[in-house]
N, CA, C and O atoms as a GROMACS GRO file, in nm:
protein
  256
    1UNK      N    1   0.084  -0.118   0.000
    1UNK     CA    2   0.000   0.000   0.000
    1UNK      C    3   0.088   0.124   0.000
    1UNK      O    4   0.172   0.141   0.088
    2UNK      N    5   0.068   0.208  -0.097
    2UNK     CA    6   0.144   0.331  -0.104
    2UNK      C    7   0.079   0.442  -0.023
    2UNK      O    8  -0.040   0.438   0.009
    3UNK      N    9   0.159   0.538   0.009
    3UNK     CA   10   0.110   0.655   0.083
    3UNK      C   11   0.085   0.765  -0.018
    3UNK      O   12   0.172   0.798  -0.099
    4UNK      N   13  -0.035   0.821  -0.013
    4UNK     CA   14  -0.068   0.927  -0.108
    4UNK      C   15   0.012   1.052  -0.077
    4UNK      O   16   0.066   1.068   0.032
    5UNK      N   17   0.020   1.140  -0.175
    5UNK     CA   18   0.097   1.262  -0.158
    5UNK      C   19   0.035   1.349  -0.049
    5UNK      O   20   0.107   1.420   0.020
    6UNK      N   21  -0.097   1.346  -0.034
    6UNK     CA   22  -0.162   1.423   0.071
    6UNK      C   23  -0.125   1.368   0.209
    6UNK      O   24  -0.101   1.444   0.302
    7UNK      N   25  -0.120   1.235   0.221
    7UNK     CA   26  -0.079   1.173   0.348
    7UNK      C   27   0.066   1.207   0.379
    7UNK      O   28   0.100   1.233   0.494
    8UNK      N   29   0.152   1.206   0.278
    8UNK     CA   30   0.292   1.241   0.298
    8UNK      C   31   0.304   1.385   0.346
    8UNK      O   32   0.383   1.415   0.435
    9UNK      N   33   0.225   1.475   0.287
    9UNK     CA   34   0.226   1.615   0.329
    9UNK      C   35   0.183   1.630   0.474
    9UNK      O   36   0.241   1.708   0.550
   10UNK      N   37   0.080   1.554   0.514
   10UNK     CA   38   0.034   1.560   0.652
   10UNK      C   39   0.141   1.507   0.748
   10UNK      O   40   0.166   1.567   0.852
   11UNK      N   41   0.204   1.396   0.711
   11UNK     CA   42   0.309   1.340   0.795
   11UNK      C   43   0.428   1.435   0.805
   11UNK      O   44   0.487   1.450   0.912
   12UNK      N   45   0.461   1.499   0.696
   12UNK     CA   46   0.570   1.596   0.696
   12UNK      C   47   0.536   1.713   0.788
   12UNK      O   48   0.622   1.760   0.863
   13UNK      N   49   0.412   1.760   0.782
   13UNK     CA   50   0.369   1.870   0.870
   13UNK      C   51   0.375   1.828   1.016
   13UNK      O   52   0.414   1.908   1.102
   14UNK      N   53   0.336   1.705   1.046
   14UNK     CA   54   0.344   1.654   1.183
   14UNK      C   55   0.489   1.651   1.229
   14UNK      O   56   0.520   1.692   1.340
   15UNK      N   57   0.577   1.601   1.143
   15UNK     CA   58   0.719   1.595   1.177
   15UNK      C   59   0.777   1.732   1.206
   15UNK      O   60   0.853   1.748   1.301
   16UNK      N   61   0.742   1.830   1.124
   16UNK     CA   62   0.790   1.967   1.145
   16UNK      C   63   0.738   2.021   1.278
   16UNK      O   64   0.812   2.084   1.354
   17UNK      N   65   0.611   1.995   1.306
   17UNK     CA   66   0.550   2.041   1.431
   17UNK      C   67   0.620   1.978   1.552
   17UNK      O   68   0.654   2.047   1.648
   18UNK      N   69   0.641   1.848   1.546
   18UNK     CA   70   0.706   1.778   1.657
   18UNK      C   71   0.848   1.831   1.677
   18UNK      O   72   0.888   1.860   1.790
   19UNK      N   73   0.924   1.844   1.569
   19UNK     CA   74   1.061   1.894   1.580
   19UNK      C   75   1.066   2.034   1.640
   19UNK      O   76   1.158   2.066   1.716
   20UNK      N   77   0.968   2.117   1.608
   20UNK     CA   78   0.971   2.254   1.658
   20UNK      C   79   0.925   2.264   1.804
   20UNK      O   80   0.947   2.367   1.868
   21UNK      N   81   0.862   2.159   1.857
   21UNK     CA   82   0.811   2.164   1.994
   21UNK      C   83   0.875   2.064   2.090
   21UNK      O   84   0.854   2.073   2.211
   22UNK      N   85   0.952   1.968   2.040
   22UNK     CA   86   1.002   1.858   2.124
   22UNK      C   87   1.087   1.908   2.240
   22UNK      O   88   1.075   1.856   2.351
   23UNK      N   89   1.173   2.006   2.218
   23UNK     CA   90   1.258   2.055   2.327
   23UNK      C   91   1.173   2.117   2.438
   23UNK      O   92   1.200   2.096   2.556
   24UNK      N   93   1.070   2.192   2.400
   24UNK     CA   94   0.981   2.251   2.500
   24UNK      C   95   0.908   2.143   2.579
   24UNK      O   96   0.897   2.153   2.701
   25UNK      N   97   0.859   2.039   2.511
   25UNK     CA   98   0.788   1.931   2.578
   25UNK      C   99   0.878   1.858   2.676
   25UNK      O  100   0.837   1.826   2.787
   26UNK      N  101   1.001   1.832   2.634
   26UNK     CA  102   1.096   1.764   2.721
   26UNK      C  103   1.127   1.851   2.843
   26UNK      O  104   1.130   1.802   2.956
   27UNK      N  105   1.150   1.979   2.818
   27UNK     CA  106   1.180   2.072   2.927
   27UNK      C  107   1.063   2.078   3.025
   27UNK      O  108   1.084   2.072   3.146
   28UNK      N  109   0.941   2.090   2.975
   28UNK     CA  110   0.823   2.100   3.061
   28UNK      C  111   0.800   1.972   3.141
   28UNK      O  112   0.750   1.978   3.254
   29UNK      N  113   0.837   1.858   3.084
   29UNK     CA  114   0.815   1.730   3.152
   29UNK      C  115   0.928   1.695   3.247
   29UNK      O  116   0.919   1.598   3.322
   30UNK      N  117   1.035   1.774   3.245
   30UNK     CA  118   1.153   1.747   3.328
   30UNK      C  119   1.210   1.608   3.303
   30UNK      O  120   1.259   1.543   3.395
   31UNK      N  121   1.202   1.563   3.180
   31UNK     CA  122   1.258   1.433   3.144
   31UNK      C  123   1.410   1.438   3.153
   31UNK      O  124   1.473   1.343   3.199
   32UNK      N  125   1.467   1.547   3.109
   32UNK     CA  126   1.612   1.567   3.115
   32UNK      C  127   1.636   1.693   3.196
   32UNK      O  128   1.566   1.793   3.177
   33UNK      N  129   1.732   1.692   3.286
   33UNK     CA  130   1.762   1.815   3.359
   33UNK      C  131   1.832   1.915   3.267
   33UNK      O  132   1.939   1.886   3.214
   34UNK      N  133   1.773   2.030   3.250
   34UNK     CA  134   1.831   2.134   3.166
   34UNK      C  135   1.906   2.234   3.253
   34UNK      O  136   1.862   2.267   3.363
   35UNK      N  137   2.018   2.282   3.205
   35UNK     CA  138   2.089   2.391   3.272
   35UNK      C  139   2.014   2.520   3.242
   35UNK      O  140   1.932   2.522   3.150
   36UNK      N  141   2.039   2.628   3.314
   36UNK     CA  142   1.972   2.755   3.284
   36UNK      C  143   1.995   2.799   3.139
   36UNK      O  144   1.903   2.851   3.075
   37UNK      N  145   2.117   2.780   3.086
   37UNK     CA  146   2.145   2.816   2.947
   37UNK      C  147   2.060   2.734   2.852
   37UNK      O  148   2.000   2.788   2.759
   38UNK      N  149   2.054   2.604   2.875
   38UNK     CA  150   1.978   2.516   2.787
   38UNK      C  151   1.829   2.545   2.794
   38UNK      O  152   1.759   2.537   2.693
   39UNK      N  153   1.778   2.579   2.913
   39UNK     CA  154   1.637   2.614   2.926
   39UNK      C  155   1.606   2.736   2.839
   39UNK      O  156   1.500   2.744   2.777
   40UNK      N  157   1.698   2.830   2.837
   40UNK     CA  158   1.677   2.952   2.760
   40UNK      C  159   1.691   2.928   2.610
   40UNK      O  160   1.618   2.988   2.531
   41UNK      N  161   1.783   2.842   2.570
   41UNK     CA  162   1.813   2.821   2.428
   41UNK      C  163   1.757   2.692   2.372
   41UNK      O  164   1.779   2.662   2.255
   42UNK      N  165   1.684   2.615   2.451
   42UNK     CA  166   1.614   2.494   2.405
   42UNK      C  167   1.707   2.393   2.338
   42UNK      O  168   1.675   2.342   2.231
   43UNK      N  169   1.819   2.363   2.400
   43UNK     CA  170   1.908   2.259   2.346
   43UNK      C  171   1.901   2.135   2.434
   43UNK      O  172   1.876   2.146   2.554
   44UNK      N  173   1.922   2.019   2.375
   44UNK     CA  174   1.919   1.895   2.452
   44UNK      C  175   2.047   1.877   2.531
   44UNK      O  176   2.154   1.919   2.488
   45UNK      N  177   2.036   1.814   2.647
   45UNK     CA  178   2.153   1.782   2.727
   45UNK      C  179   2.230   1.671   2.657
   45UNK      O  180   2.174   1.565   2.626
   46UNK      N  181   2.358   1.696   2.633
   46UNK     CA  182   2.438   1.599   2.556
   46UNK      C  183   2.459   1.468   2.630
   46UNK      O  184   2.480   1.364   2.566
   47UNK      N  185   2.455   1.470   2.763
   47UNK     CA  186   2.487   1.348   2.837
   47UNK      C  187   2.377   1.242   2.823
   47UNK      O  188   2.403   1.125   2.852
   48UNK      N  189   2.258   1.278   2.782
   48UNK     CA  190   2.152   1.179   2.770
   48UNK      C  191   2.131   1.142   2.624
   48UNK      O  192   2.030   1.178   2.563
   49UNK      N  193   2.225   1.071   2.570
   49UNK     CA  194   2.222   1.030   2.430
   49UNK      C  195   2.109   0.932   2.404
   49UNK      O  196   2.049   0.935   2.297
   50UNK      N  197   2.077   0.847   2.500
   50UNK     CA  198   1.975   0.745   2.477
   50UNK      C  199   1.839   0.808   2.449
   50UNK      O  200   1.765   0.758   2.365
   51UNK      N  201   1.805   0.917   2.517
   51UNK     CA  202   1.678   0.983   2.490
   51UNK      C  203   1.677   1.043   2.349
   51UNK      O  204   1.578   1.032   2.277
   52UNK      N  205   1.786   1.104   2.311
   52UNK     CA  206   1.796   1.160   2.176
   52UNK      C  207   1.782   1.050   2.071
   52UNK      O  208   1.717   1.069   1.968
   53UNK      N  209   1.842   0.936   2.097
   53UNK     CA  210   1.831   0.824   2.003
   53UNK      C  211   1.688   0.774   1.994
   53UNK      O  212   1.641   0.739   1.886
   54UNK      N  213   1.617   0.770   2.107
   54UNK     CA  214   1.477   0.728   2.105
   54UNK      C  215   1.393   0.826   2.025
   54UNK      O  216   1.303   0.785   1.952
   55UNK      N  217   1.421   0.955   2.038
   55UNK     CA  218   1.347   1.057   1.962
   55UNK      C  219   1.367   1.035   1.813
   55UNK      O  220   1.272   1.042   1.735
   56UNK      N  221   1.490   1.007   1.773
   56UNK     CA  222   1.520   0.983   1.632
   56UNK      C  223   1.445   0.861   1.582
   56UNK      O  224   1.390   0.862   1.472
   57UNK      N  225   1.441   0.754   1.663
   57UNK     CA  226   1.369   0.633   1.622
   57UNK      C  227   1.220   0.661   1.604
   57UNK      O  228   1.158   0.608   1.511
   58UNK      N  229   1.162   0.742   1.692
   58UNK     CA  230   1.020   0.777   1.679
   58UNK      C  231   0.998   0.856   1.551
   58UNK      O  232   0.902   0.831   1.478
   59UNK      N  233   1.086   0.954   1.525
   59UNK     CA  234   1.073   1.033   1.402
   59UNK      C  235   1.084   0.945   1.279
   59UNK      O  236   1.008   0.961   1.183
   60UNK      N  237   1.177   0.853   1.281
   60UNK     CA  238   1.194   0.761   1.167
   60UNK      C  239   1.070   0.674   1.152
   60UNK      O  240   1.027   0.645   1.040
   61UNK      N  241   1.012   0.631   1.263
   61UNK     CA  242   0.891   0.551   1.259
   61UNK      C  243   0.774   0.628   1.199
   61UNK      O  244   0.692   0.572   1.126
   62UNK      N  245   0.768   0.758   1.230
   62UNK     CA  246   0.661   0.842   1.174
   62UNK      C  247   0.676   0.852   1.022
   62UNK      O  248   0.577   0.854   0.949
   63UNK      N  249   0.800   0.859   0.975
   63UNK     CA  250   0.824   0.872   0.830
   63UNK      C  251   0.778   0.748   0.755
   63UNK      O  252   0.735   0.758   0.640
   64UNK      N  253   0.786   0.632   0.819
   64UNK     CA  254   0.753   0.507   0.749
   64UNK      C  255   0.621   0.464   0.789
   64UNK      O  256   0.573   0.360   0.742
   0.00000   0.00000   0.00000
């Protein structure tokens, strides 16, 4: 079963939305401890690579 171009567009829009909000969601949930700088600039804590890898796997799953 192929994915229609409209479905691909919707999935792409979802991916863009998730990418633009994921750091805020993580920060709000206190999943990763953010430093004051990271809270202000919305960057992921480098020491928690496993969470970043899980995020990538979810994004890849959304694409397929």
